[in-house]
Structures are given as structure tokens and as C-alpha cells.
C-alpha positions in Angstrom: -41.9 -20.9 7.1 -38.4 -19.8 7.4 -35.4 -21.6 5.8 -32.2 -20.7 7.6 -28.5 -21.4 7.8 -27.4 -22.5 11.3 -25.2 -20.1 13.2 -22.4 -21.0 15.6 -22.6 -20.1 19.3 -19.8 -17.5 18.7 -21.7 -15.9 15.8 -24.8 -15.8 18.0 -22.8 -14.1 20.7 -21.6 -11.5 18.3 -25.1 -10.8 17.1 -26.2 -10.2 20.7 -23.4 -7.8 21.2 -24.3 -6.0 18.0 -28.0 -5.8 19.2 -26.9 -4.5 22.6 -25.0 -1.7 20.9 -27.8 -0.5 18.7 -30.9 -1.1 20.8 -32.2 0.5 24.0 -33.8 -2.5 25.6 -36.6 -0.5 27.1 -37.5 0.8 23.7 -37.2 -2.4 21.8 -40.8 -2.3 20.7 -40.1 0.9 18.9 -37.1 -0.5 17.0 -37.3 -0.2 13.2 -36.4 -3.1 11.0 -35.7 -3.1 7.3 -37.7 -5.8 5.4 -37.1 -6.2 1.6 -40.6 -6.7 0.1 -41.4 -8.2 -3.3 -38.1 -9.9 -2.9 -38.7 -12.8 -5.3 -39.4 -10.7 -8.4 -37.4 -8.3 -10.5 -39.0 -4.9 -10.4 -38.4 -1.9 -12.7 -41.3 0.2 -11.6 -43.9 0.5 -8.9 -46.9 2.6 -7.9 -47.4 3.7 -4.3 -50.6 5.3 -3.0 -50.5 7.0 0.4 -53.2 7.1 3.1 -54.7 10.4 4.2 -52.2 12.6 6.1 -48.8 14.3 5.8 -46.0 12.4 3.9 -42.5 13.4 3.1 -40.3 12.1 0.2 -36.7 12.1 1.4 -33.7 11.8 -0.9 -30.6 9.7 0.0 -27.2 9.3 -1.5 -25.8 6.1 -2.9 -24.6 5.0 0.6 -28.1 5.6 2.0 -27.1 8.8 3.9 -29.9 11.3 4.1 -29.7 14.4 1.9 -32.9 16.4 2.1 -36.7 16.3 1.9 -37.6 16.8 -1.7 -41.4 16.6 -1.7 -44.3 16.8 0.7 -47.8 15.4 0.3 -50.2 17.4 2.5 -53.4 16.1 4.1 -55.7 17.9 1.7 -53.9 16.9 -1.5 -56.1 15.0 -3.8 -53.3 13.3 -5.8 -51.7 10.8 -3.4 -50.0 8.4 -5.8 -46.3 8.2 -6.7 -44.7 6.4 -9.6 -41.2 5.1 -9.0 -39.2 3.6 -11.9 -35.6 2.5 -12.6 -33.6 5.1 -14.6 -30.1 3.6 -15.0 -28.7 3.2 -11.5 -31.1 5.8 -10.1 -34.8 6.1 -9.1 -37.1 8.3 -11.2 -40.0 9.8 -9.2 -43.2 11.3 -10.5 -46.6 12.2 -9.0 -49.5 12.3 -11.5 -48.2 14.2 -14.5 -45.6 16.0 -12.4 -42.0 14.9 -12.6 -40.3 15.2 -9.2 -36.7 14.1 -10.0 -34.2 11.4 -10.2 -32.3 10.2 -7.1 -29.8 7.6 -5.8 -32.4 6.5 -3.3 -35.6 7.8 -1.7 -37.7 7.1 1.3 -41.5 7.8 1.6 -42.3 8.6 5.3 -45.6 9.4 7.1 -45.8 11.9 9.9 -48.4 9.7 11.5 -47.4 6.1 12.6 -51.0 4.9 12.1 -51.0 5.7 8.4 -50.4 3.1 5.7 -49.5 3.0 2.0 -50.6 0.7 -0.8 -48.0 -0.6 -3.2 -48.4 -2.2 -6.6 -45.5 -4.1 -8.2 -45.6 -6.7 -11.0 -49.4 -6.7 -10.8 -49.5 -7.6 -7.1 -51.0 -5.2 -4.5 -50.0 -5.0 -0.8 -50.5 -2.8 2.2 -47.8 -1.7 4.6 -47.2 0.8 7.4 -44.4 3.3 8.3 -41.8 4.0 5.6 -40.8 2.7 2.1 -37.3 2.9 0.9 -36.5 2.5 -2.8 -33.2 2.3 -4.6 -31.6 0.5 -7.6 -29.6 -2.6 -6.5 -28.2 -5.2 -8.8 -30.0 -3.7 -11.7 -33.5 -3.6 -10.3 -35.6 -1.6 -7.8 -35.0 -2.7 -4.2 -38.2 -2.0 -2.2 -37.7 -2.0 1.6 -40.3 -1.5 4.3 -38.7 0.3 7.2 -41.2 -0.7 9.9 -41.7 -0.9 13.6 -40.6 -4.4 14.9 -44.0 -5.2 16.5 -45.9 -4.2 13.4 -43.6 -6.4 11.4 -44.2 -9.3 13.8 -48.0 -8.8 13.4 -47.6 -8.9 9.6 -45.6 -12.1 9.8 -48.1 -13.8 12.1 -50.9 -12.9 9.6 -48.9 -14.0 6.5 -47.7 -17.2 8.1 -50.8 -18.4 9.9 -53.6 -15.8 10.1 -56.4 -18.0 8.7 -57.7 -19.1 12.2 -58.9 -17.0 15.1 -56.9 -18.6 17.9 -55.3 -16.2 20.3 -52.9 -18.6 22.0 -51.6 -19.9 18.6 -51.1 -16.3 17.5 -49.2 -15.6 20.7 -46.9 -18.5 20.1 -46.4 -17.5 16.4 -45.7 -13.9 17.5 -43.0 -14.9 19.9 -41.4 -17.2 17.3 -41.5 -14.4 14.7 -39.9 -11.9 17.0 -37.2 -14.4 18.1 -36.4 -15.3 14.5 -36.2 -11.6 13.5 -33.8 -10.8 16.4 -31.5 -13.7 15.8 -31.3 -13.0 12.1 -31.0 -9.2 12.0 -27.7 -9.2 10.3 -28.7 -11.7 7.6 -28.8 -9.2 4.8 -27.1 -6.2 6.3 -24.5 -6.0 3.4 -27.5 -5.6 1.0 -29.0 -2.7 2.9 -31.8 -4.4 4.8 -32.3 -7.0 7.6 -34.7 -9.6 6.4 -36.7 -10.6 3.3 -40.5 -11.2 2.9 -40.3 -14.8 1.7 -39.6 -18.2 3.2 -35.9 -17.7 3.3 -36.6 -15.3 6.2 -40.3 -15.1 7.2 -43.3 -14.5 5.0 -44.4 -10.9 5.3 -47.0 -10.1 2.6 -48.6 -7.1 4.3 -49.4 -5.4 7.5 -51.9 -7.3 9.7 -55.3 -6.1 8.4 -57.5 -9.0 7.4 -60.4 -10.6 9.3 -58.3 -11.9 12.3 -56.1 -8.9 12.6 -57.6 -7.6 15.8 -56.8 -11.0 17.5 -53.3 -11.0 16.0 -52.6 -7.5 17.2 -53.8 -8.4 20.7 -51.5 -11.5 20.7 -48.5 -9.4 19.6 -49.2 -6.8 22.3 -49.7 -9.4 25.0 -46.3 -11.0 24.2 -44.5 -7.7 23.5 -40.7 -7.9 23.9 -40.9 -11.7 24.7 -38.5 -14.1 23.1 -37.7 -17.9 23.3 -34.3 -18.5 24.7 -32.0 -21.4 25.8 -30.9 -21.9 29.3 -27.9 -19.7 28.5 -30.3 -16.9 27.5 -29.5 -17.1 23.8 -32.4 -16.6 21.3 -33.3 -19.9 19.7 -33.5 -20.8 16.1 -37.3 -20.3 15.9 -38.1 -22.6 13.0 -41.6 -23.9 12.3 -43.6 -25.8 9.6 -47.2 -26.4 8.6 -47.8 -29.9 9.9 -45.5 -32.6 11.4 -47.5 -35.5 10.1 -47.7 -36.8 13.7 -43.9 -36.8 14.4 -41.5 -33.9 14.5 -37.9 -34.4 13.5 -34.6 -33.1 14.9 -32.7 -30.3 13.2 -30.0 -32.8 12.0 -32.7 -34.7 10.1 -33.3 -31.7 7.9 -30.0 -29.7 8.0 -27.3 -32.1 9.3 -26.6 -30.1 12.5 -28.2 -31.3 15.8 -29.6 -28.7 18.1 -30.6 -29.7 21.6 -33.9 -27.9 21.8 -35.0 -29.2 18.3 -35.5 -32.8 19.1 -37.8 -35.4 17.4 -41.0 -36.3 19.2 -44.5 -37.7 18.8 -47.0 -35.0 17.9 -50.6 -36.3 18.2 -51.9 -32.7 18.0 -51.0 -32.7 14.2 -52.7 -35.9 13.3 -55.7 -35.6 11.0 -55.9 -31.8 11.1 -55.0 -29.1 8.5 -52.5 -30.3 5.9 -51.9 -33.7 7.5 -51.9 -35.9 4.5 -50.9 -35.7 0.8 -50.3 -37.9 -2.2 -48.2 -37.5 -5.4 -48.0 -39.6 -8.5 -44.7 -39.7 -10.4 -43.6 -41.5 -13.5 -41.7 -44.8 -12.7 -39.0 -44.1 -15.2 -38.4 -40.6 -13.8 -38.4 -41.8 -10.2 -36.2 -44.8 -10.7 -33.7 -42.8 -12.9 -33.5 -40.1 -10.3 -32.8 -42.4 -7.4 -30.3 -44.5 -9.3 -28.4 -41.5 -10.5 -28.5 -39.8 -7.1 -27.3 -42.9 -5.3 -24.9 -44.0 -8.0 -26.3 -47.5 -8.1 -27.7 -49.7 -10.9 -31.2 -49.0 -12.0 -32.3 -52.6 -11.7 -35.0 -54.7 -10.2 -33.4 -54.9 -6.8 -33.5 -51.1 -6.5 -37.1 -51.0 -7.7 -38.2 -53.6 -5.1 -36.4 -51.7 -2.4 -38.2 -48.5 -3.3 -41.6 -50.2 -3.5 -41.1 -51.7 -0.1 -40.2 -48.3 1.4 -42.7 -47.7 4.2 -42.1 -45.2 7.0 -43.9 -46.2 10.1 -41.7 -43.7 11.9 -40.0 -40.8 10.2 -36.6 -41.6 8.7 -33.8 -39.4 7.3 -32.6 -41.7 4.5 -33.6 -44.3 2.0 -31.0 -47.1 2.2 -30.1 -49.6 -0.5 -27.0 -51.9 -0.6 -25.0 -49.8 1.8 -25.8 -46.7 -0.1 -28.1 -44.1 1.3 -30.0 -41.0 0.0 -31.3 -38.3 2.2 -35.0 -37.9 1.9 -34.7 -34.2 1.6 -33.3 -34.9 -1.8 -36.6 -36.5 -2.8 -38.5 -33.6 -1.4 -36.5 -30.9 -3.2 -36.4 -32.7 -6.6 -40.1 -33.5 -6.7 -41.4 -30.6 -4.7 -43.0 -32.9 -2.1 -44.8 -31.5 0.9 -42.6 -33.5 3.3 -40.1 -36.3 3.6 -42.6 -38.5 5.6 -43.9 -40.7 2.8 -44.3 -44.3 1.7 -44.1 -45.6 -1.9 -46.6 -47.8 -3.8 -46.9 -48.9 -7.4 -49.7 -47.9 -9.7 -49.3 -49.0 -13.3 -46.6 -46.9 -15.0 -46.4 -44.7 -11.9 -45.3 -44.7 -8.3 -47.5 -43.1 -5.8 -46.0 -41.3 -2.8 -48.5 -41.2 0.1 -47.3 -38.8 2.7 -48.0 -37.1 6.0 -47.1 -33.6 7.1 -46.2 -30.4 5.3 -42.7 -28.8 5.7 -39.3 -29.7 7.1 -40.8 -31.1 10.3 -38.5 -29.2 12.7 -39.8 -27.1 15.6 -43.4 -26.0 15.9 -46.1 -27.6 13.8 -48.6 -24.8 13.0 -51.5 -27.2 12.6 -50.5 -28.9 15.9 -50.2 -25.5 17.7 -53.6 -24.5 16.4 -55.1 -27.7 17.7 -53.4 -27.2 21.1 -54.9 -23.7 21.2 -58.4 -25.0 20.4 -58.0 -27.5 23.2 -57.2 -24.8 25.7 -53.4 -25.0 25.9 -51.6 -21.7 26.5 -48.9 -20.3 24.2 -46.3 -21.1 26.9 -47.4 -24.7 26.8 -47.3 -24.8 23.0 -43.8 -23.4 22.9 -42.6 -25.8 25.7 -44.0 -28.7 23.8 -42.2 -28.0 20.5 -38.9 -26.5 21.8 -37.4 -28.8 24.4 -35.9 -27.1 27.5 -36.4 -23.5 26.4 -37.7 -20.5 28.3 -39.5 -17.3 27.6 -37.5 -14.2 28.4 -37.7 -10.4 27.9 -35.3 -8.6 25.5 -34.0 -6.6 28.4 -32.7 -9.6 30.3 -31.2 -11.1 27.2 -29.2 -7.9 26.5 -28.1 -7.7 30.1 -26.7 -11.3 29.8 -24.9 -10.5 26.6 -22.8 -7.6 27.9 -19.1 -7.8 27.7 -17.5 -7.7 31.2 
């Protein structure tokens, strides 16, 4: 579930111009994107095992300019595992007992686009396709999957919601993933990649290869090059969450800035399904102290009563007490709550927060979209329901509309 900073229309326009310069619209599906993987951990060494086939290890300079191919792994080679480790500000490479060298940066590339590699870092194992770029950045190994855009989209769909076998839901998720990627391509350009593999971009924990991967790949192919855009043909901010709790919220509810196509609405499709309800018990002292401190009010009986009477029949943005107000996102962040859609009850020395929904509540509810798919709604109907007044458009038309006269 992506967490993003909102961009101005002018910034969006500049991004579209940038995209138009670097992409051939007819070949958008073959575009490579650079995704930083294992982005939430500090890595000093990693092990990479290649699939069968011909692979090249290519050396780069510190500015990521290509130097030369320094090693080849041939189809009949029995040893197909590389060890990469940090050596000062460079990358040390070995294969089995053989030391290959030390380089500013390297990229492992397959001759066959259908091949994959398995990577182990900090005791976690993942599978990716296409190329792997490694360098030292800010004191640790930076691992970047240089991958075809549509393969990336498929991996995001599986990582974000691949647990159900629902084609129309997968189509909607694929279009969202592609739209988000396109709109945020410059997000980490200064750091040498486009997007990360965690919730600050989109979750991307592997290629699509688990039990529903065939359905996911079909969904990606059937929606190839399709994006969600505004009436002015600008890609939308394709945010989504797990479950709305029965009511979505506007973007200003979560992030202060109102966006026309991200409006609050009743969402009966999310009621009683998936991660609809939750409950959390919190120490009274901790809870009252936090609220009083955050609101800069007295921690007295009137505050306690106001909190215990807080009951959201419809989703609210603030808790209000004596002309002071506290945004409910503060509660969610401080206590790691599933959502801001909760009511408060007393239970001995604790307060119990009984909540609905999971996530920020803006845009598409994944549980709701899954339910819509199960009931026979198309991916177009799912997207139209959650993103007010938007349209589906091809990348070619978007780039044509972004050209400078």
C-alpha cells in the first residue's frame, strides 16, 4: 500500500514531459524500471544464484557508466552462485572459491529474458527476473532490480494482493500499480533508482510466481499499457488500502490536500469481508497522557469523558475537545492502529479501541475490490467506483497530450 507525497499539477506536467523524452510510447511495455529491493534493511553481503542459461557480470564506474563485461556464466557451468560483499566503497565479487574482483558497481544480466535469479540477503530469500545492479551507497550495498515494467507490475500485484484468484481485481490492481509507477518514476532518481520495494512506493517482494501467478500475468497482459487518468489526461495518484471499513475518505482526511477524484463515499463492498474489523487494548494512563500532551490540554476528567464518548458512526478526521482538535492519523501512527475509523470504550485500567478498516482509507479498498470482482463487476467498474470521474487511457495518448507545442 503506497505512501506518497502529493505532487503539484506543474510537477506532474514536468514528469510527463520527462517520460515523453525517454520513452517510445509504442514500446512502453518493454521499458525498464529500477527498483531498489531489500530497501528497509542495511546489507553488507548477499548471495545470488542464477537460473540455467548465459549470464554476464558487467562492471560500472562510480557514476554507473558501463565499463566492460568482467565475467560470464555459461549454460553448462555447474557453479551458478555469486557472493557480493561490501569492501570499503566498492563491491567485492566471488564465485565459489574464485575471487572475481572489486568494482565500483556491477550488474548481473541474463541473455534470456525468461530467466530468473534467486537472491538471499539478511536471511531473506526472493526471486526476481531480468538484471540485478549492486553498488555501495551510503555505507551499505544498494540492490536494484532492473526489470521490465510489466514484470514489475505483475510482481507488485502479487505482493500487494495476490492471495485471491480474482481476475478483475488483479486487472484493477495492475492498472493502479502501473499508474503509480509512471507517476512516481523520478521519486528516487537522485539515488540511482526509480522506486523502492516497500510501502513508501509499492510492495514488490518478488516476481509473480506463486499459486495465482498465471491469473496475475493474464491480468497484466490484458491491461497492458493502460493507466488511470483525469479528464485532462494526467495519471492519477493511484493510492489504495486494504479495507475502507465501509466508508472511504477523501485525500485531505489523510494528507491535508484535497484531490477531486479521491472523494469520500459509502463502500458496502468492504463491510464484513477481509480485514474489516479490529480491536486494540491500550493502557488508560498511556492513552490519556498521549492525548493531553498532543492536544496541549489538561489531563482531567472532562478529557477522559470526551474520549470515552468518542464514537464514529461516520468516519471523522479529528477528535475535538474544548475547541482543540487532534487529527486521528496521530492516534494511528502513535499506536500503530489499523485505521482511524474507531470508537473508544473503557475496560478496567484500559481503553479498548474497536475499529473498522485497514489502511488510510483513500482510493481503492482491496477487500472491496475483491468482493466486487466476486460479484461479477469488471475492473473498469471497480476503478470507476473508487476513483471519481477518472478514465482509463493508453500511455500513447497520454504522451501525445503532454507534448510541448
